[in-house]
FIKOLZA-1660 file (N, C-alpha, C; in steps of 0.1 Angstrom, whole numbers, plus 5000, padded with zeros to 4 digits):
% residues 245
   i   px   py   pz ch aa at
   1 5032 5259 5107  A  M  N
   1 5033 5258 5093  A  M CA
   1 5019 5253 5087  A  M  C
   2 5014 5261 5078  A  I  N
   2 5002 5256 5071  A  I CA
   2 5006 5252 5057  A  I  C
   3 5002 5240 5053  A  R  N
   3 5007 5234 5040  A  R CA
   3 4999 5239 5028  A  R  C
   4 5003 5236 5016  A  V  N
   4 4997 5241 5004  A  V CA
   4 4982 5237 5003  A  V  C
   5 4978 5226 5009  A  D  N
   5 4964 5222 5009  A  D CA
   5 4957 5224 5022  A  D  C
   6 4963 5233 5031  A  G  N
   6 4956 5237 5043  A  G CA
   6 4959 5228 5055  A  G  C
   7 4966 5217 5053  A  R  N
   7 4968 5208 5064  A  R CA
   7 4980 5213 5073  A  R  C
   8 4980 5208 5086  A  R  N
   8 4991 5210 5095  A  R CA
   8 5001 5199 5092  A  R  C
   9 5014 5200 5097  A  P  N
   9 5024 5191 5093  A  P CA
   9 5021 5176 5096  A  P  C
  10 5014 5174 5107  A  H  N
  10 5012 5160 5112  A  H CA
  10 4999 5153 5106  A  H  C
  11 4992 5160 5097  A  E  N
  11 4979 5155 5093  A  E CA
  11 4980 5148 5080  A  E  C
  12 4972 5136 5079  A  L  N
  12 4970 5129 5066  A  L CA
  12 4961 5137 5057  A  L  C
  13 4961 5134 5045  A  R  N
  13 4951 5139 5036  A  R CA
  13 4938 5132 5038  A  R  C
  14 4927 5138 5034  A  P  N
  14 4914 5131 5035  A  P CA
  14 4915 5116 5030  A  P  C
  15 4910 5107 5038  A  L  N
  15 4913 5093 5035  A  L CA
  15 4899 5085 5034  A  L  C
  16 4899 5077 5024  A  S  N
  16 4887 5069 5021  A  S CA
  16 4890 5055 5016  A  S  C
  17 4884 5044 5022  A  F  N
  17 4885 5031 5017  A  F CA
  17 4871 5026 5013  A  F  C
  18 4870 5021 5001  A  Q  N
  18 4857 5016 4996  A  Q CA
  18 4859 5001 4992  A  Q  C
  19 4853 4992 5000  A  A  N
  19 4855 4977 4997  A  A CA
  19 4845 4972 4987  A  A  C
  20 4850 4962 4980  A  G  N
  20 4840 4955 4971  A  G CA
  20 4835 4963 4959  A  G  C
  21 4843 4971 4953  A  V  N
  21 4839 4980 4942  A  V CA
  21 4838 4973 4929  A  V  C
  22 4844 4961 4928  A  L  N
  22 4844 4954 4915  A  L CA
  22 4836 4941 4917  A  L  C
  23 4827 4937 4908  A  D  N
  23 4819 4926 4909  A  D CA
  23 4826 4913 4907  A  D  C
  24 4836 4912 4899  A  F  N
  24 4842 4899 4895  A  F CA
  24 4855 4896 4902  A  F  C
  25 4862 4905 4908  A  A  N
  25 4874 4902 4915  A  A CA
  25 4871 4896 4929  A  A  C
  26 4880 4887 4933  A  E  N
  26 4878 4880 4946  A  E CA
  26 4878 4891 4957  A  E  C
  27 4886 4901 4956  A  G  N
  27 4886 4912 4965  A  G CA
  27 4890 4925 4958  A  G  C
  28 4884 4936 4962  A  S  N
  28 4887 4949 4956  A  S CA
  28 4885 4960 4966  A  S  C
  29 4892 4971 4963  A  C  N
  29 4892 4983 4971  A  C CA
  29 4896 4995 4963  A  C  C
  30 4888 5006 4965  A  L  N
  30 4892 5019 4960  A  L CA
  30 4897 5027 4971  A  L  C
  31 4909 5031 4971  A  I  N
  31 4914 5040 4981  A  I CA
  31 4917 5054 4976  A  I  C
  32 4913 5063 4984  A  E  N
  32 4916 5077 4981  A  E CA
  32 4923 5084 4992  A  E  C
  33 4935 5089 4989  A  M  N
  33 4943 5097 4998  A  M CA
  33 4945 5111 4992  A  M  C
  34 4936 5120 4997  A  G  N
  34 4936 5133 4990  A  G CA
  34 4931 5131 4976  A  G  C
  35 4939 5136 4966  A  R  N
  35 4935 5135 4952  A  R CA
  35 4941 5123 4945  A  R  C
  36 4948 5115 4953  A  T  N
  36 4954 5103 4948  A  T CA
  36 4943 5092 4949  A  T  C
  37 4940 5085 4938  A  R  N
  37 4930 5074 4938  A  R CA
  37 4936 5062 4932  A  R  C
  38 4935 5050 4939  A  V  N
  38 4941 5038 4934  A  V CA
  38 4930 5027 4935  A  V  C
  39 4928 5020 4924  A  L  N
  39 4919 5009 4924  A  L CA
  39 4927 4996 4926  A  L  C
  40 4924 4988 4936  A  C  N
  40 4931 4976 4939  A  C CA
  40 4922 4964 4938  A  C  C
  41 4927 4954 4930  A  A  N
  41 4919 4942 4928  A  A CA
  41 4927 4930 4931  A  A  C
  42 4922 4921 4939  A  A  N
  42 4930 4908 4943  A  A CA
  42 4923 4896 4935  A  A  C
  43 4931 4889 4928  A  S  N
  43 4926 4877 4920  A  S CA
  43 4934 4865 4926  A  S  C
  44 4927 4854 4925  A  V  N
  44 4933 4841 4930  A  V CA
  44 4935 4832 4918  A  V  C
  45 4947 4827 4917  A  E  N
  45 4950 4817 4906  A  E CA
  45 4953 4803 4913  A  E  C
  46 4948 4793 4907  A  A  N
  46 4949 4780 4914  A  A CA
  46 4962 4773 4910  A  A  C
  47 4973 4780 4912  A  R  N
  47 4986 4775 4910  A  R CA
  47 4996 4784 4917  A  R  C
  48 5007 4779 4921  A  A  N
  48 5018 4788 4927  A  A CA
  48 5030 4786 4918  A  A  C
  49 5039 4796 4919  A  P  N
  49 5052 4795 4912  A  P CA
  49 5059 4783 4916  A  P  C
  50 5068 4778 4907  A  Q  N
  50 5076 4766 4910  A  Q CA
  50 5083 4767 4923  A  Q  C
  51 5090 4778 4926  A  F  N
  51 5098 4780 4938  A  F CA
  51 5089 4779 4950  A  F  C
  52 5077 4784 4949  A  A  N
  52 5068 4783 4961  A  A CA
  52 5063 4769 4963  A  A  C
  53 5060 4762 4952  A  R  N
  53 5055 4748 4954  A  R CA
  53 5066 4740 4960  A  R  C
  54 5079 4742 4956  A  E  N
  54 5090 4734 4962  A  E CA
  54 5091 4737 4977  A  E  C
  55 5087 4749 4981  A  A  N
  55 5088 4753 4995  A  A CA
  55 5075 4749 5003  A  A  C
  56 5065 4744 4996  A  G  N
  56 5053 4740 5002  A  G CA
  56 5044 4752 5006  A  G  C
  57 5045 4763 4999  A  T  N
  57 5037 4775 5002  A  T CA
  57 5030 4780 4989  A  T  C
  58 5021 4789 4992  A  G  N
  58 5015 4797 4981  A  G CA
  58 5023 4810 4979  A  G  C
  59 5017 4819 4971  A  W  N
  59 5025 4831 4968  A  W CA
  59 5016 4843 4967  A  W  C
  60 5021 4855 4969  A  I  N
  60 5014 4868 4967  A  I CA
  60 5023 4877 4959  A  I  C
  61 5017 4882 4949  A  T  N
  61 5025 4891 4940  A  T CA
  61 5016 4903 4937  A  T  C
  62 5022 4913 4931  A  A  N
  62 5014 4925 4927  A  A CA
  62 5018 4931 4914  A  A  C
  63 5009 4938 4908  A  E  N
  63 5012 4946 4896  A  E CA
  63 5007 4960 4898  A  E  C
  64 5014 4969 4892  A  Y  N
  64 5011 4983 4894  A  Y CA
  64 5011 4991 4880  A  Y  C
  65 5002 5000 4878  A  G  N
  65 5002 5008 4866  A  G CA
  65 4995 5021 4868  A  G  C
  66 4998 5030 4859  A  M  N
  66 4991 5043 4860  A  M CA
  66 4984 5046 4847  A  M  C
  67 4971 5049 4848  A  L  N
  67 4963 5053 4837  A  L CA
  67 4969 5065 4830  A  L  C
  68 4968 5066 4816  A  P  N
  68 4974 5077 4809  A  P CA
  68 4970 5091 4815  A  P  C
  69 4958 5093 4819  A  R  N
  69 4954 5107 4824  A  R CA
  69 4953 5107 4839  A  R  C
  70 4960 5098 4846  A  S  N
  70 4961 5099 4860  A  S CA
  70 4970 5111 4864  A  S  C
  71 4978 5117 4855  A  T  N
  71 4987 5127 4857  A  T CA
  71 4983 5140 4850  A  T  C
  72 4990 5151 4853  A  L  N
  72 4987 5164 4847  A  L CA
  72 4987 5164 4832  A  L  C
  73 4998 5157 4827  A  Q  N
  73 4999 5155 4812  A  Q CA
  73 4998 5140 4810  A  Q  C
  74 4993 5137 4798  A  R  N
  74 4991 5123 4795  A  R CA
  74 5004 5115 4795  A  R  C
  75 5004 5104 4802  A  T  N
  75 5015 5095 4803  A  T CA
  75 5012 5083 4794  A  T  C
  76 5021 5080 4784  A  P  N
  76 5018 5069 4775  A  P CA
  76 5017 5056 4783  A  P  C
  77 5009 5047 4779  A  R  N
  77 5008 5033 4785  A  R CA
  77 5021 5026 4783  A  R  C
  78 5025 5018 4793  A  E  N
  78 5036 5010 4792  A  E CA
  78 5033 4997 4784  A  E  C
  79 5041 4995 4773  A  R  N
  79 5038 4983 4765  A  R CA
  79 5051 4975 4765  A  R  C
  80 5049 4962 4765  A  G  N
  80 5060 4953 4766  A  G CA
  80 5064 4952 4781  A  G  C
  81 5077 4953 4783  A  S  N
  81 5082 4952 4797  A  S CA
  81 5079 4965 4805  A  S  C
  82 5078 4963 4818  A  A  N
  82 5075 4974 4827  A  A CA
  82 5088 4983 4829  A  A  C
  83 5086 4996 4831  A  S  N
  83 5097 5004 4834  A  S CA
  83 5104 5001 4847  A  S  C
  84 5116 5006 4849  A  G  N
  84 5123 5003 4862  A  G CA
  84 5115 5008 4874  A  G  C
  85 5109 5020 4873  A  R  N
  85 5101 5025 4884  A  R CA
  85 5089 5016 4887  A  R  C
  86 5082 5012 4876  A  T  N
  86 5070 5003 4878  A  T CA
  86 5074 4990 4884  A  T  C
  87 5085 4984 4879  A  Y  N
  87 5089 4971 4885  A  Y CA
  87 5093 4972 4899  A  Y  C
  88 5100 4983 4903  A  E  N
  88 5104 4985 4917  A  E CA
  88 5092 4987 4926  A  E  C
  89 5081 4994 4921  A  I  N
  89 5069 4996 4930  A  I CA
  89 5062 4983 4931  A  I  C
  90 5061 4975 4920  A  Q  N
  90 5054 4962 4921  A  Q CA
  90 5061 4953 4931  A  Q  C
  91 5074 4953 4931  A  R  N
  91 5081 4944 4941  A  R CA
  91 5079 4949 4955  A  R  C
  92 5078 4963 4957  A  L  N
  92 5076 4968 4970  A  L CA
  92 5062 4964 4975  A  L  C
  93 5052 4965 4967  A  I  N
  93 5038 4961 4971  A  I CA
  93 5038 4947 4975  A  I  C
  94 5044 4938 4966  A  G  N
  94 5044 4924 4969  A  G CA
  94 5051 4920 4982  A  G  C
  95 5063 4926 4984  A  R  N
  95 5070 4924 4997  A  R CA
  95 5062 4928 5009  A  R  C
  96 5055 4939 5008  A  S  N
  96 5048 4945 5019  A  S CA
  96 5036 4935 5023  A  S  C
  97 5029 4930 5013  A  L  N
  97 5018 4921 5015  A  L CA
  97 5022 4908 5020  A  L  C
  98 5033 4902 5015  A  R  N
  98 5038 4889 5019  A  R CA
  98 5043 4890 5034  A  R  C
  99 5048 4902 5038  A  A  N
  99 5053 4903 5051  A  A CA
  99 5043 4900 5062  A  A  C
 100 5030 4901 5060  A  V  N
 100 5020 4899 5070  A  V CA
 100 5012 4887 5067  A  V  C
 101 5015 4879 5056  A  A  N
 101 5007 4868 5052  A  A CA
 101 5013 4855 5057  A  A  C
 102 5005 4845 5059  A  Q  N
 102 5010 4832 5062  A  Q CA
 102 5009 4823 5049  A  Q  C
 103 5020 4824 5042  A  L  N
 103 5021 4818 5029  A  L CA
 103 5019 4803 5030  A  L  C
 104 5023 4797 5041  A  D  N
 104 5022 4782 5042  A  D CA
 104 5007 4777 5043  A  D  C
 105 4998 4787 5045  A  L  N
 105 4984 4783 5046  A  L CA
 105 4976 4786 5033  A  L  C
 106 4983 4791 5023  A  L  N
 106 4976 4794 5011  A  L CA
 106 4973 4782 5002  A  L  C
 107 4980 4771 5004  A  G  N
 107 4980 4760 4994  A  G CA
 107 4987 4764 4981  A  G  C
 108 4985 4756 4971  A  E  N
 108 4991 4760 4958  A  E CA
 108 4983 4770 4951  A  E  C
 109 4983 4782 4956  A  R  N
 109 4976 4793 4950  A  R CA
 109 4985 4806 4949  A  R  C
 110 4982 4814 4940  A  T  N
 110 4988 4827 4939  A  T CA
 110 4977 4838 4940  A  T  C
 111 4980 4847 4949  A  F  N
 111 4971 4859 4950  A  F CA
 111 4978 4870 4942  A  F  C
 112 4972 4875 4932  A  V  N
 112 4977 4886 4924  A  V CA
 112 4969 4899 4927  A  V  C
 113 4976 4909 4932  A  V  N
 113 4970 4922 4936  A  V CA
 113 4973 4932 4925  A  V  C
 114 4964 4936 4917  A  D  N
 114 4966 4946 4907  A  D CA
 114 4962 4960 4913  A  D  C
 115 4971 4970 4911  A  C  N
 115 4969 4983 4917  A  C CA
 115 4970 4993 4905  A  C  C
 116 4959 4999 4901  A  D  N
 116 4958 5008 4890  A  D CA
 116 4956 5022 4895  A  D  C
 117 4965 5031 4892  A  V  N
 117 4964 5045 4896  A  V CA
 117 4954 5052 4887  A  V  C
 118 4943 5056 4893  A  L  N
 118 4933 5064 4885  A  L CA
 118 4936 5079 4885  A  L  C
 119 4942 5083 4896  A  Q  N
 119 4946 5097 4896  A  Q CA
 119 4958 5098 4906  A  Q  C
 120 4968 5106 4902  A  A  N
 120 4981 5106 4909  A  A CA
 120 4983 5120 4914  A  A  C
 121 4984 5122 4928  A  D  N
 121 4988 5134 4934  A  D CA
 121 4998 5132 4945  A  D  C
 122 5008 5123 4943  A  G  N
 122 5017 5120 4953  A  G CA
 122 5013 5107 4961  A  G  C
 123 5022 5099 4965  A  G  N
 123 5020 5088 4974  A  G CA
 123 5012 5077 4967  A  G  C
 124 5014 5074 4954  A  T  N
 124 5007 5063 4948  A  T CA
 124 5011 5050 4953  A  T  C
 125 5024 5048 4955  A  R  N
 125 5029 5035 4960  A  R CA
 125 5024 5032 4974  A  R  C
 126 5024 5042 4983  A  T  N
 126 5019 5039 4996  A  T CA
 126 5004 5037 4996  A  T  C
 127 4996 5044 4988  A  A  N
 127 4982 5042 4987  A  A CA
 127 4979 5028 4981  A  A  C
 128 4988 5023 4972  A  A  N
 128 4986 5010 4966  A  A CA
 128 4988 4999 4977  A  A  C
 129 4997 5001 4986  A  I  N
 129 4999 4991 4997  A  I CA
 129 4987 4991 5006  A  I  C
 130 4982 5003 5009  A  N  N
 130 4971 5004 5019  A  N CA
 130 4959 4998 5013  A  N  C
 131 4955 5001 5001  A  G  N
 131 4944 4995 4994  A  G CA
 131 4946 4981 4991  A  G  C
 132 4958 4977 4987  A  G  N
 132 4961 4963 4983  A  G CA
 132 4959 4954 4995  A  G  C
 133 4962 4958 5007  A  F  N
 133 4960 4950 5019  A  F CA
 133 4945 4947 5020  A  F  C
 134 4937 4957 5019  A  V  N
 134 4922 4955 5020  A  V CA
 134 4917 4945 5010  A  V  C
 135 4921 4947 4997  A  A  N
 135 4917 4939 4987  A  A CA
 135 4921 4924 4989  A  A  C
 136 4934 4922 4994  A  L  N
 136 4939 4909 4997  A  L CA
 136 4931 4902 5008  A  L  C
 137 4928 4910 5019  A  A  N
 137 4920 4904 5030  A  A CA
 137 4906 4900 5025  A  A  C
 138 4900 4908 5017  A  L  N
 138 4887 4904 5011  A  L CA
 138 4887 4892 5003  A  L  C
 139 4898 4890 4995  A  A  N
 139 4899 4878 4987  A  A CA
 139 4901 4866 4995  A  A  C
 140 4909 4867 5006  A  M  N
 140 4911 4856 5015  A  M CA
 140 4898 4853 5022  A  M  C
 141 4891 4863 5026  A  Q  N
 141 4878 4860 5033  A  Q CA
 141 4868 4853 5024  A  Q  C
 142 4868 4856 5011  A  R  N
 142 4859 4849 5002  A  R CA
 142 4863 4834 5001  A  R  C
 143 4876 4831 5001  A  L  N
 143 4880 4817 5000  A  L CA
 143 4877 4810 5014  A  L  C
 144 4879 4817 5025  A  L  N
 144 4875 4811 5038  A  L CA
 144 4861 4808 5038  A  L  C
 145 4852 4817 5034  A  E  N
 145 4838 4814 5034  A  E CA
 145 4834 4802 5025  A  E  C
 146 4841 4800 5014  A  A  N
 146 4839 4789 5005  A  A CA
 146 4844 4776 5010  A  A  C
 147 4852 4776 5021  A  G  N
 147 4858 4764 5027  A  G CA
 147 4871 4760 5020  A  G  C
 148 4877 4770 5013  A  D  N
 148 4889 4767 5006  A  D CA
 148 4902 4770 5014  A  D  C
 149 4900 4777 5025  A  L  N
 149 4911 4780 5034  A  L CA
 149 4906 4777 5048  A  L  C
 150 4916 4772 5057  A  P  N
 150 4912 4768 5070  A  P CA
 150 4910 4779 5079  A  P  C
 151 4916 4791 5077  A  L  N
 151 4915 4803 5084  A  L CA
 151 4920 4814 5076  A  L  C
 152 4918 4826 5081  A  L  N
 152 4923 4838 5073  A  L CA
 152 4938 4839 5075  A  L  C
 153 4946 4837 5064  A  P  N
 153 4960 4835 5066  A  P CA
 153 4968 4849 5067  A  P  C
 154 4964 4857 5076  A  L  N
 154 4971 4869 5079  A  L CA
 154 4975 4870 5094  A  L  C
 155 4988 4874 5096  A  R  N
 155 4993 4875 5110  A  R CA
 155 4993 4889 5115  A  R  C
 156 4991 4899 5106  A  D  N
 156 4991 4913 5110  A  D CA
 156 4986 4921 5098  A  D  C
 157 4984 4934 5101  A  Q  N
 157 4981 4944 5090  A  Q CA
 157 4994 4950 5085  A  Q  C
 158 4993 4956 5074  A  V  N
 158 5004 4964 5069  A  V CA
 158 4999 4977 5062  A  V  C
 159 5006 4988 5065  A  A  N
 159 5002 5001 5059  A  A CA
 159 5014 5009 5056  A  A  C
 160 5013 5019 5048  A  A  N
 160 5024 5027 5043  A  A CA
 160 5020 5042 5042  A  A  C
 161 5030 5050 5044  A  V  N
 161 5028 5065 5043  A  V CA
 161 5041 5071 5039  A  V  C
 162 5040 5083 5033  A  S  N
 162 5052 5091 5030  A  S CA
 162 5053 5102 5040  A  S  C
 163 5066 5105 5042  A  V  N
 163 5070 5116 5051  A  V CA
 163 5081 5124 5044  A  V  C
 164 5084 5136 5049  A  G  N
 164 5095 5143 5043  A  G CA
 164 5097 5156 5050  A  G  C
 165 5107 5163 5045  A  I  N
 165 5111 5176 5049  A  I CA
 165 5107 5186 5038  A  I  C
 166 5098 5195 5041  A  V  N
 166 5094 5205 5031  A  V CA
 166 5095 5219 5038  A  V  C
 167 5103 5228 5031  A  D  N
 167 5106 5241 5037  A  D CA
 167 5111 5240 5051  A  D  C
 168 5119 5230 5053  A  G  N
 168 5126 5228 5066  A  G CA
 168 5117 5222 5077  A  G  C
 169 5105 5218 5074  A  T  N
 169 5096 5212 5084  A  T CA
 169 5093 5198 5081  A  T  C
 170 5093 5188 5091  A  P  N
 170 5089 5175 5088  A  P CA
 170 5074 5174 5086  A  P  C
 171 5069 5168 5075  A  V  N
 171 5055 5167 5072  A  V CA
 171 5051 5153 5069  A  V  C
 172 5038 5150 5070  A  L  N
 172 5033 5136 5068  A  L CA
 172 5024 5136 5055  A  L  C
 173 5026 5125 5047  A  D  N
 173 5017 5122 5036  A  D CA
 173 5017 5134 5026  A  D  C
 174 5028 5134 5018  A  L  N
 174 5031 5145 5009  A  L CA
 174 5022 5144 4997  A  L  C
 175 5016 5155 4993  A  C  N
 175 5010 5156 4980  A  C CA
 175 5021 5158 4969  A  C  C
 176 5017 5159 4956  A  Y  N
 176 5027 5160 4946  A  Y CA
 176 5035 5173 4947  A  Y  C
 177 5028 5184 4949  A  E  N
 177 5035 5197 4950  A  E CA
 177 5046 5197 4961  A  E  C
 178 5043 5191 4972  A  E  N
 178 5052 5190 4983  A  E CA
 178 5064 5180 4979  A  E  C
 179 5060 5169 4974  A  D  N
 179 5070 5159 4970  A  D CA
 179 5080 5164 4960  A  D  C
 180 5076 5173 4951  A  A  N
 180 5084 5178 4940  A  A CA
 180 5095 5187 4946  A  A  C
 181 5093 5193 4957  A  R  N
 181 5102 5203 4963  A  R CA
 181 5107 5199 4976  A  R  C
 182 5105 5187 4980  A  A  N
 182 5110 5182 4994  A  A CA
 182 5125 5182 4995  A  A  C
 183 5130 5186 5006  A  Q  N
 183 5144 5184 5008  A  Q CA
 183 5148 5169 5012  A  Q  C
 184 5138 5163 5018  A  V  N
 184 5139 5148 5021  A  V CA
 184 5126 5142 5018  A  V  C
 185 5126 5131 5012  A  D  N
 185 5114 5123 5008  A  D CA
 185 5116 5109 5013  A  D  C
 186 5106 5104 5020  A  M  N
 186 5107 5090 5025  A  M CA
 186 5094 5083 5025  A  M  C
 187 5094 5070 5022  A  N  N
 187 5083 5061 5023  A  N CA
 187 5085 5051 5033  A  N  C
 188 5075 5049 5042  A  V  N
 188 5077 5040 5053  A  V CA
 188 5066 5030 5053  A  V  C
 189 5069 5017 5053  A  V  N
 189 5060 5006 5053  A  V CA
 189 5061 4999 5067  A  V  C
 190 5050 4997 5074  A  M  N
 190 5050 4993 5088  A  M CA
 190 5038 4983 5091  A  M  C
 191 5041 4974 5099  A  T  N
 191 5030 4964 5103  A  T CA
 191 5022 4970 5115  A  T  C
 192 5011 4964 5117  A  G  N
 192 5002 4968 5128  A  G CA
 192 5009 4967 5142  A  G  C
 193 5019 4958 5143  A  S  N
 193 5026 4957 5156  A  S CA
 193 5038 4967 5157  A  S  C
 194 5039 4975 5147  A  G  N
 194 5050 4985 5147  A  G CA
 194 5063 4981 5141  A  G  C
 195 5064 4970 5135  A  E  N
 195 5076 4965 5129  A  E CA
 195 5077 4972 5115  A  E  C
 196 5090 4975 5111  A  L  N
 196 5092 4981 5098  A  L CA
 196 5094 4970 5088  A  L  C
 197 5087 4972 5076  A  V  N
 197 5089 4963 5065  A  V CA
 197 5099 4970 5055  A  V  C
 198 5098 4982 5053  A  E  N
 198 5107 4989 5044  A  E CA
 198 5107 5004 5047  A  E  C
 199 5119 5010 5045  A  V  N
 199 5121 5024 5047  A  V CA
 199 5129 5029 5034  A  V  C
 200 5123 5038 5026  A  Q  N
 200 5129 5043 5014  A  Q CA
 200 5131 5058 5016  A  Q  C
 201 5143 5062 5019  A  G  N
 201 5145 5077 5021  A  G CA
 201 5156 5083 5013  A  G  C
 202 5154 5095 5008  A  T  N
 202 5164 5101 4999  A  T CA
 202 5165 5116 5003  A  T  C
 203 5177 5121 5004  A  A  N
 203 5180 5135 5006  A  A CA
 203 5181 5142 4992  A  A  C
 204 5175 5153 4990  A  E  N
 204 5176 5161 4977  A  E CA
 204 5185 5173 4980  A  E  C
 205 5198 5172 4976  A  G  N
 205 5207 5183 4977  A  G CA
 205 5216 5183 4989  A  G  C
 206 5211 5181 5001  A  H  N
 206 5219 5181 5013  A  H CA
 206 5216 5168 5021  A  H  C
 207 5226 5162 5027  A  P  N
 207 5223 5150 5036  A  P CA
 207 5215 5154 5048  A  P  C
 208 5209 5144 5055  A  F  N
 208 5202 5147 5067  A  F CA
 208 5207 5138 5078  A  F  C
 209 5206 5142 5090  A  D  N
 209 5212 5134 5101  A  D CA
 209 5202 5125 5108  A  D  C
 210 5207 5117 5117  A  R  N
 210 5199 5107 5124  A  R CA
 210 5188 5113 5132  A  R  C
 211 5189 5125 5137  A  R  N
 211 5179 5132 5144  A  R CA
 211 5166 5134 5135  A  R  C
 212 5169 5138 5123  A  V  N
 212 5158 5140 5113  A  V CA
 212 5152 5127 5110  A  V  C
 213 5160 5116 5108  A  L  N
 213 5154 5103 5105  A  L CA
 213 5145 5099 5116  A  L  C
 214 5149 5100 5129  A  D  N
 214 5140 5096 5140  A  D CA
 214 5127 5104 5140  A  D  C
 215 5128 5117 5137  A  Q  N
 215 5116 5126 5136  A  Q CA
 215 5106 5121 5126  A  Q  C
 216 5112 5117 5114  A  L  N
 216 5103 5113 5103  A  L CA
 216 5097 5099 5106  A  L  C
 217 5105 5090 5112  A  L  N
 217 5099 5077 5116  A  L CA
 217 5088 5079 5126  A  L  C
 218 5090 5088 5136  A  D  N
 218 5079 5090 5146  A  D CA
 218 5066 5095 5139  A  D  C
 219 5068 5105 5130  A  L  N
 219 5057 5110 5122  A  L CA
 219 5050 5100 5114  A  L  C
 220 5058 5091 5107  A  A  N
 220 5052 5080 5100  A  A CA
 220 5044 5070 5108  A  A  C
 221 5050 5067 5120  A  W  N
 221 5043 5058 5129  A  W CA
 221 5029 5063 5132  A  W  C
 222 5028 5076 5136  A  N  N
 222 5015 5082 5139  A  N CA
 222 5005 5081 5127  A  N  C
 223 5010 5084 5115  A  G  N
 223 5002 5083 5103  A  G CA
 223 4997 5069 5100  A  G  C
 224 5006 5059 5102  A  V  N
 224 5003 5045 5099  A  V CA
 224 4992 5041 5109  A  V  C
 225 4992 5045 5121  A  Q  N
 225 4982 5041 5131  A  Q CA
 225 4968 5045 5126  A  Q  C
 226 4967 5057 5120  A  A  N
 226 4954 5062 5115  A  A CA
 226 4950 5054 5102  A  A  C
 227 4960 5050 5094  A  L  N
 227 4957 5042 5083  A  L CA
 227 4952 5028 5087  A  L  C
 228 4959 5022 5097  A  L  N
 228 4955 5009 5102  A  L CA
 228 4941 5009 5107  A  L  C
 229 4937 5019 5114  A  D  N
 229 4924 5021 5120  A  D CA
 229 4913 5021 5108  A  D  C
 230 4917 5029 5098  A  A  N
 230 4907 5030 5087  A  A CA
 230 4906 5017 5079  A  A  C
 231 4917 5009 5078  A  Q  N
 231 4916 4996 5072  A  Q CA
 231 4907 4987 5080  A  Q  C
 232 4909 4987 5093  A  K  N
 232 4901 4978 5102  A  K CA
 232 4886 4982 5100  A  K  C
 233 4882 4994 5101  A  R  N
 233 4868 4998 5099  A  R CA
 233 4863 4994 5086  A  R  C
 234 4870 4995 5075  A  C  N
 234 4866 4991 5062  A  C CA
 234 4863 4976 5062  A  C  C
 235 4873 4968 5067  A  L  N
 235 4872 4954 5066  A  L CA
 235 4861 4949 5075  A  L  C
 236 4859 4954 5087  A  Q  N
 236 4849 4950 5096  A  Q CA
 236 4835 4953 5090  A  Q  C
 237 4833 4964 5083  A  S  N
 237 4821 4967 5077  A  S CA
 237 4818 4958 5066  A  S  C
 238 4828 4951 5060  A  A  N
 238 4827 4942 5049  A  A CA
 238 4826 4927 5054  A  A  C
 239 4826 4926 5068  A  G  N
 239 4824 4912 5074  A  G CA
 239 4836 4905 5075  A  G  C
 240 4848 4911 5075  A  V  N
 240 4861 4904 5077  A  V CA
 240 4865 4906 5091  A  V  C
 241 4867 4894 5098  A  A  N
 241 4872 4894 5112  A  A CA
 241 4887 4891 5112  A  A  C
 242 4895 4901 5114  A  L  N
 242 4910 4899 5113  A  L CA
 242 4914 4890 5126  A  L  C
 243 4921 4879 5123  A  P  N
 243 4923 4869 5134  A  P CA
 243 4932 4874 5145  A  P  C
 244 4940 4884 5143  A  F  N
 244 4950 4889 5153  A  F CA
 244 4945 4900 5161  A  F  C
 245 4933 4904 5159  A  L  N
 245 4927 4915 5168  A  L CA
 245 4921 4910 5180  A  L  C
% end
């Protein structure tokens, strides 16, 4: 099967991480997965939420948004409260990043990772997790170099990718055209050690069986390995030594 953009079923879209693209953020990354582009910025606030202070930890949270012309037609800006979709994606990003962080080493700090979609062609939430991890690690490295952290408080990497069934074939890293007509659509978040953080899977029209689920998870695992390698190369070139490698 040759896909709409010329890829084979098991191939990621062209992938790029650019570290330190913002001058003022403690950590930043522009990630491109095909035509999807997400700008991720990590900021550090010298306070933690009350529930985290009571637990003796810091906190990591995320915000997500789409620019009006990130899509084919203009999408109005969200004003006031976030939509249900936006809120769900923000929580997913935050959970994914906290899954690999050592919150007890953060002190009374909150790391806020803003993920702004510059252009959307499918997989914006997975791209936000991938770029958000790089931005977070860069922000932690800045505090480490300043003597504000005893060590880099990360126990592992985290990355995410979409998989699905399109025209009866399992495929990796769906673009928008594929996502819109997929029979099964799934997002998989996984750590560097292969543990699952989250699996979001939906059948469109007809249920799918356990055999298909296993195929999709295997496909996602292979894609995540390539994403983890790209994250490592980006961070190493920026002078970040991940403590678990």
